[in-house]
Steps between C-alpha positions, in 0.01 A plus 500: 500500500609393152465156338748338262388183322734282297425219261768232525551305178669693220474810721716461809641181349661481157295188433191311611521304826195285418654391171845453655364288787350251256821504296701439816292194584543376142877552516514313832311206352200552727271570205525316171652732241308365203166543675550828685743721308278573201198570722704729722610704200144503361356637824775764517426620148127514578574710809711746303227523236237574765292190420597266784232284661623543858307202637645266238848632568469467877390139460823441305719695741360395838436129448872409528512666845250245629720202409786568740546577872558862590857436620599370158328789323679749725836335424432523128399863542836585658669360192257689280585827673872447441482373142207685348410805710826649625626556142187698402492743793657821377660792680250724320206315655650527847560871442137549400384333819740714700351819353173404666649401835284753685175382337283197568660253257309198373591239241180390326523207262295234327770245578423284803628575848713184527712612206503872580517520879877440525559731202318786672710447813819496293394836359439631851122533461285365782162567340395253231164458330509186285290214376452265795551124459253302707655314793365223720688361801818677391492361147392656173187354343576611143206742501484876538355667809271795432521737207814477284702821518463562126350777286189632680573249775824681577305817575247307711774327697677830564181667619440207737858513629471872567158466664642247747738777609237772516622660178353587161671548166353847455602592853870540415634843412688339209520149362732335247472174312792370296417227249607359165176319420189581299320272747552764770301779336215480758740593779715737294184700431427541872824643639607864485837412342484205257848412368562236237829311514666349192155450343409314186386718210130473585543630855758755384251640249231521768744676735595753234136573425436568869821688566628239747873476569688209343790371708784270393644276768612202291617623159653167394242266657334245274125545509 
């Protein structure tokens, strides 16, 4: 059996779904532009630079989910998929997924499951490992449940997900991980085929030093 792991934001997507979700809520008037837009951009730049405080960011990103009933959030998400996500799903990303159709395919992302679950389904991937928003009585609490799926936590969450299925990362004959992010080095270092996708210069330099392939899926995407 072979394993194919895919980061989502700026890898399968030509953009960042976490950032775009907050921008969607701002555009819809749900979040106050003056208060939220600058912070959203600041967190995004920190993520790209590899210096993001994930707990601080999750507090920012998950708190709005706790203010509204799930039905309203789901309705907003449908609009978000049409306006923000559909335009950043490329044919190249779908083709990459198709090349691994015979492997165990998993999207693994730091972005929370509420935002990413419908995106994974749109991409035809049933297996998703993501940061889990805490829920109580069918409503989000604004907190995170368990370990965020970020940096070393992404590797820990994957190992737990595999263990629940009686599998181990080193038990696959081959394993791939596709990612754009310097934050994903802990997991890139553990697979047999690390592939960096449209990386920034820091990750590109690391990939070149290790002889890792560099793949372009979104040549005109704004990083």
